[in-house]
Structure formats: structure tokens, C-alpha cells
C-alpha positions in Angstrom: -33.9 -7.4 -1.2 -36.6 -5.8 1.0 -36.9 -2.0 0.9 -38.3 -1.5 4.4 -40.9 1.1 5.2 -42.2 1.8 8.7 -45.5 0.1 8.1 -47.3 -2.8 9.8 -45.5 -2.7 13.1 -46.4 -5.8 15.1 -47.4 -5.5 18.7 -46.1 -8.9 19.9 -42.9 -7.4 21.3 -44.8 -4.7 23.2 -47.0 -7.3 24.8 -44.0 -9.5 25.7 -42.2 -6.5 27.3 -45.2 -5.8 29.5 -45.4 -9.4 30.7 -41.8 -10.4 31.2 -39.0 -9.5 33.6 -35.5 -9.1 32.4 -32.4 -10.0 34.4 -29.1 -8.2 34.0 -25.5 -8.6 35.1 -22.3 -6.7 34.6 -19.4 -9.1 34.3 -15.7 -8.6 33.9 -14.5 -11.3 31.5 -10.7 -12.0 31.7 -8.9 -11.6 28.4 -5.5 -13.4 28.5 -4.2 -11.2 25.6 -5.4 -7.8 26.9 -7.3 -5.9 29.6 -10.4 -7.4 31.1 -13.5 -7.1 29.0 -16.6 -5.4 30.5 -19.7 -7.3 29.4 -23.4 -6.6 29.9 -25.7 -9.7 30.1 -29.5 -9.6 29.6 -31.6 -12.7 30.2 -35.2 -13.8 31.0 -35.7 -13.9 34.8 -38.3 -14.7 37.5 -36.8 -12.0 39.7 -38.7 -8.8 40.2 -37.4 -5.7 38.4 -37.7 -2.2 39.9 -40.2 0.3 38.7 -37.6 2.9 37.9 -34.4 2.6 35.7 -31.4 1.3 37.5 -28.9 1.0 34.7 -26.8 3.4 32.6 -29.0 2.7 29.6 -32.2 3.8 31.3 -33.7 0.3 31.7 -35.3 -1.1 34.9 -33.8 -4.6 35.2 -33.6 -7.3 37.8 -29.9 -6.8 38.6 -28.2 -10.2 39.4 -31.6 -12.0 39.2 -31.8 -15.7 38.5 -32.1 -17.0 34.9 -35.5 -18.4 33.9 -35.6 -21.3 31.5 -33.3 -23.9 30.1 -31.5 -24.6 26.8 -31.6 -20.9 26.0 -29.9 -19.6 22.9 -27.0 -17.1 23.3 -26.6 -13.9 21.2 -23.5 -11.7 21.3 -23.9 -8.0 20.3 -20.8 -6.2 18.9 -21.1 -2.4 19.1 -19.9 0.1 16.5 -16.6 2.1 16.3 -16.4 4.2 19.5 -19.5 2.6 21.0 -20.1 0.6 24.1 -22.1 -2.3 25.5 -25.2 -0.3 26.0 -25.5 1.0 22.4 -28.1 -1.7 21.5 -29.6 -2.2 25.0 -33.2 -2.0 23.7 -32.5 -4.8 21.2 -30.8 -6.8 24.0 -33.8 -6.4 26.3 -36.3 -7.4 23.6 -34.3 -10.5 22.9 -34.0 -11.4 26.5 -37.8 -10.9 27.0 -38.3 -13.4 24.1 -36.1 -16.1 25.8 -32.6 -15.3 24.6 -29.5 -14.7 26.7 -27.7 -11.6 25.3 -24.0 -10.7 26.1 -22.6 -7.4 24.9 -18.9 -6.6 25.4 -17.3 -3.1 25.3 -14.4 -3.6 22.9 -11.1 -2.8 24.4 -9.3 0.1 22.6 -12.2 0.9 20.3 -15.0 2.3 22.5 -16.5 5.6 23.6 -13.9 6.0 26.4 -10.9 4.7 24.6 -10.2 4.8 20.8 -6.5 4.3 21.2 -6.1 1.1 19.2 -5.3 1.4 15.5 -7.4 -0.5 12.9 -4.5 -3.0 12.5 -5.2 -4.1 16.1 -8.9 -3.8 16.7 -9.7 -5.5 13.4 -8.0 -8.6 14.9 -9.1 -8.0 18.5 -12.8 -7.5 18.0 -13.6 -11.0 16.6 -11.3 -12.5 19.3 -13.3 -10.5 22.0 -16.5 -12.1 20.8 -15.0 -15.6 20.8 -13.6 -15.0 24.3 -17.1 -13.9 25.6 -18.6 -17.1 24.1 -15.9 -19.1 25.9 -16.8 -17.4 29.1 -20.6 -17.7 28.8 -20.3 -21.4 28.0 -17.7 -22.5 30.5 -17.4 -19.9 33.3 -20.6 -17.9 33.7 -22.3 -19.0 36.9 -25.7 -19.6 35.2 -24.3 -21.3 32.1 -26.4 -24.4 32.8 -29.3 -22.5 31.3 -27.6 -22.2 27.9 -27.8 -24.3 24.8 -24.2 -24.5 23.6 -25.4 -25.5 20.2 -27.3 -22.3 19.7 -25.1 -19.2 19.5 -25.7 -16.2 17.2 -24.0 -12.8 16.7 -25.3 -9.3 16.0 -23.0 -6.4 15.0 -23.4 -2.8 13.9 -20.9 -0.9 11.7 -17.4 -2.0 13.0 -19.5 -4.6 14.8 -20.9 -5.5 11.5 -17.4 -6.1 10.3 -16.7 -8.1 13.5 -19.6 -10.6 12.9 -18.8 -10.9 9.2 -15.3 -12.0 10.3 -16.7 -14.4 12.8 -18.8 -15.9 10.0 -15.7 -16.5 7.9 -15.3 -13.3 5.8 -11.7 -12.3 5.3 -10.3 -8.8 4.6 -7.5 -8.7 2.1 -5.2 -5.8 3.0 -4.2 -5.0 -0.6 -7.8 -5.0 -1.6 -8.5 -2.6 1.2 -5.7 -0.2 0.4 -6.3 -0.3 -3.3 -9.9 0.6 -2.8 -9.0 3.5 -0.6 -6.5 4.8 -3.1 -9.3 4.9 -5.7 -12.1 5.9 -3.4 -10.6 8.2 -0.7 -13.9 9.7 0.3 -15.2 6.4 1.7 -15.6 7.0 5.4 -13.1 4.4 6.6 -10.6 5.7 4.1 -11.1 9.3 5.2 -10.5 8.2 8.7 -7.1 6.7 7.6 -8.0 3.2 8.7 -6.4 1.8 5.5 -3.1 3.5 6.4 -3.2 2.2 9.9 -3.4 -1.3 8.5 -0.9 -0.7 5.7 1.7 0.8 8.1 1.4 -2.1 10.5 3.2 -4.4 8.1 0.0 -6.5 7.4 0.2 -5.6 3.7 3.7 -7.1 3.4 2.7 -10.3 5.2 0.1 -11.0 2.6 -2.1 -12.6 5.2 -5.9 -11.9 5.2 -7.5 -10.7 8.4 -9.9 -13.3 9.7 -11.5 -14.5 12.9 -13.9 -17.3 12.1 -15.7 -19.1 14.9 -17.4 -22.3 14.0 -19.7 -22.2 17.0 -21.8 -19.4 15.5 -25.0 -20.6 13.9 -26.6 -17.3 12.7 -25.4 -13.8 11.9 -27.1 -10.4 11.9 -24.8 -7.8 10.3 -25.9 -4.2 10.2 -24.1 -1.6 8.1 -21.1 -3.9 7.8 -17.9 -1.9 7.3 -15.1 -3.0 5.0 -17.5 -4.9 2.7 -15.4 -3.8 -0.3 -12.3 -5.5 1.1 -13.7 -9.0 1.8 -12.2 -11.7 -0.5 -14.8 -13.3 -2.8 -13.4 -16.8 -1.9 -14.0 -16.3 1.8 -17.5 -14.9 1.2 -18.3 -17.9 -1.0 -17.4 -20.3 1.9 -19.8 -18.8 4.4 -22.6 -21.2 5.1 -24.3 -19.8 8.2 -27.8 -18.1 7.9 -27.3 -14.3 7.6 -29.5 -11.3 7.9 -28.1 -8.1 6.4 -29.3 -4.6 7.2 -28.3 -1.3 5.5 -29.7 2.3 5.6 -30.5 3.8 2.2 -29.1 7.1 3.4 -26.0 5.7 5.1 -23.0 7.8 4.1 -20.6 6.2 6.6 -21.0 2.7 5.3 -22.7 3.1 1.9 -24.8 0.2 0.6 -23.1 0.2 -2.9 -19.6 -0.1 -1.6 -20.2 -2.4 1.3 -23.3 -4.5 1.1 -23.3 -5.0 -2.7 -19.8 -6.7 -2.7 -20.9 -8.9 0.1 -24.0 -10.0 -1.8 -22.0 -10.7 -4.9 -19.7 -13.1 -3.0 -22.2 -15.0 -0.9 -23.5 -18.2 -2.2 -26.2 -18.6 0.4 -29.4 -16.7 0.4 -29.3 -14.0 3.0 -32.3 -12.0 4.3 -31.7 -8.4 3.2 -33.2 -5.1 4.3 -32.3 -1.7 2.9 -34.2 0.7 5.0 -35.7 3.8 3.2 -34.8 7.2 4.8 -32.4 5.5 7.3 -29.0 6.9 8.0 -26.1 5.1 9.6 -27.1 5.8 13.2 -30.8 4.9 12.8 -29.8 1.4 14.0 -28.8 2.7 17.4 -31.3 3.3 20.1 -32.9 6.8 20.2 -30.7 9.3 22.1 -31.3 10.7 25.5 -32.7 14.2 25.0 -30.2 15.6 27.6 -27.4 14.9 25.0 -28.7 17.8 22.8 -27.7 20.5 25.2 -24.6 18.7 26.7 -23.0 17.8 23.3 -24.8 19.5 20.4 -22.3 18.4 17.8 -22.5 14.8 18.8 -26.3 15.1 18.9 -26.3 16.3 15.3 -24.0 13.5 14.1 -25.7 10.5 15.7 -29.2 11.5 16.9 -30.8 13.5 14.0 -32.6 11.5 11.3 -34.2 12.6 8.1 -37.4 14.5 8.7 -40.3 12.1 8.9 -38.2 9.1 9.9 -39.2 7.9 13.3 -36.3 6.0 14.9 -38.2 4.7 17.8 -40.9 3.2 15.6 -38.2 1.8 13.3 -36.4 0.2 16.2 -39.5 -1.8 17.1 -39.7 -3.1 13.6 -36.0 -3.9 13.5 -36.2 -5.8 16.8 -39.2 -7.7 15.6 -37.5 -8.8 12.3 -34.2 -9.7 14.1 -36.1 -11.8 16.6 -38.0 -13.6 13.9 -34.8 -14.4 12.0 -33.1 -15.7 15.1 -36.1 -17.8 16.1 -36.2 -19.3 12.6 -32.5 -20.0 12.3 -31.8 -21.2 15.9 -35.2 -23.1 16.1 
């Protein structure tokens, strides 16, 4: 395991950002089982980007520009609980500048505008959303000819970390989940009552594990993966895709000991692991817009304030660099 400090930041990404143009599209992806998915797509492009931001995530992008390149790898980003497609926009842009196509859905019923779905639903829906977006990108996206269908990876944060673990083959056992919460009620997902939402749905009686494996996925980056304590050892042991695992040493929402440690105990492969010193749960999200502090001070305190001395912007550059290196290695 690497205990990551904010030293030795490379400048390759900064140079790439200055030299490249990034294309972007909003797409509405049909979901036969639910509402249409809103998806943001970043990609390398020859088209000229404006000098001023023209997107909700404060990026200046070549909207609806043409894709540059061929046989490009695809990365799907899954946001956290109550997040949205733009929560990891900086990472998406850095990957696009490096030659990846990145698609990020806003998960129906579990996003910043709508948290109406119980855990018993979104735990099943989220992996299905990602698989549906992969389907769309490979078979319906107008610029799909630029993609290499053999090179698909996923990145997920928090509930998105759970999502990509599920896509890799990890299975949540409902009894394991509810038993853990009975013994450790202060774990964040237990405090939120997510175990009860699952238990009351009848899943516990069915005895069926929650899973969503997609064999098309060739690499996984999981960040602060929720429900790590509830994955079955047998399903973790069967995972054979390359994996990079991130955690914050100060994360109280998805603690390392109760979530990452059980995952590491079950995996038979050799994941790349980073436990980031002084990082809390939200250090993995892009730095907040300063206007949020006055508009929503409580939200600012919860998701925007890091430990004194921890520079989220600097850390994000290092995080992007190491994620990019991992994806380049694994997808070749």
C-alpha cells in the first residue's frame, strides 16, 4: 500500500492541457427500465474550444466538436451518493486530453436533484446504468467508430466506488450488510439507514446477493468504495481485472478499515493501493466553487473544507496523473 503525500507532482498533465482541445457533448441515453439517463461525454477533439467556460462545471470545451483519433479507450465515471455527472469533470477532461473518451452519467434517483430511490433500488440500478451507457457508446453514439470496444474501464467514487466494484464482480450479501450495521451502527451507511432500506425491501429474505458484473470492463479505479464490509469473500476472490483502489486516511464516511481492508483481504489479484494522508472523503471531488460558501455554508463545510495544510487542487493533479498512468498501463 502507498501512503500518498503531495510531493513530486508531475507537470505532464499541465503541458497536455495547454496543448490539447477537449470536445464535449450532453447526451440523453434511453434507459428501457427507467427515465432517460443524462450523460456528459468528454473526448479529444480538433475543434476549437472557446476562451471562456461554456459548461456548468466551469470548463471551456468544444461543444459538439468532432472526435480526434481512432481506437480510443472508453472510461465511464460513476459519481457518489447525491452527486452528478460533473462531480469529476476535471478528471474527465484530463483523461480526454490524454486520448480517452469519458462518459459520466447522472444516476437516476440518486443524484443532487433527486435522492428518492432507496438503496434497495439504486444499488441494483447504478451498475445497470453504467452497462447501459457502455451499450450506448459502443452501438448508438454517432462517433462510436473512434472507440476501441475492447478497451473499456470504469472509475467510481463512494457510492460510485461501490458501483464499479459491482461491475468488476463484487457481490453484496444482504445478511452480511445488515449484521454489520447491527454491530457497527455508527458506520455512515448504517447511520443513513441504507441497511434497513435493503432489509425492508425483501432482499434479505430472497437470499440473493446484489451484483452487476459486466465482462466488458478491463480495468477498475475504485475510490472510497462504500459497502466494502458487505462484499462476499468468494466474489472478491473471483475478480481478475486490474484494479486501483483509493482511500482517504481521514475519511469518516467510508473508513479505510471497514471498507478497503475487507476488499483487500478477499482479492487474489494485486491491486494498486493508495491511502492518502490527511485526505477526507470529499478530497476526491474537484475543488468547490467559492460562491458555494456564501450560498450554502453548511454544504460548504461538509464537502469543501479539508484538513489545514491539505491542498485539494494540488492533490487532484497527482490523483489524475496516477489514474491516467494506471489506465494507460492496463488498457495499453
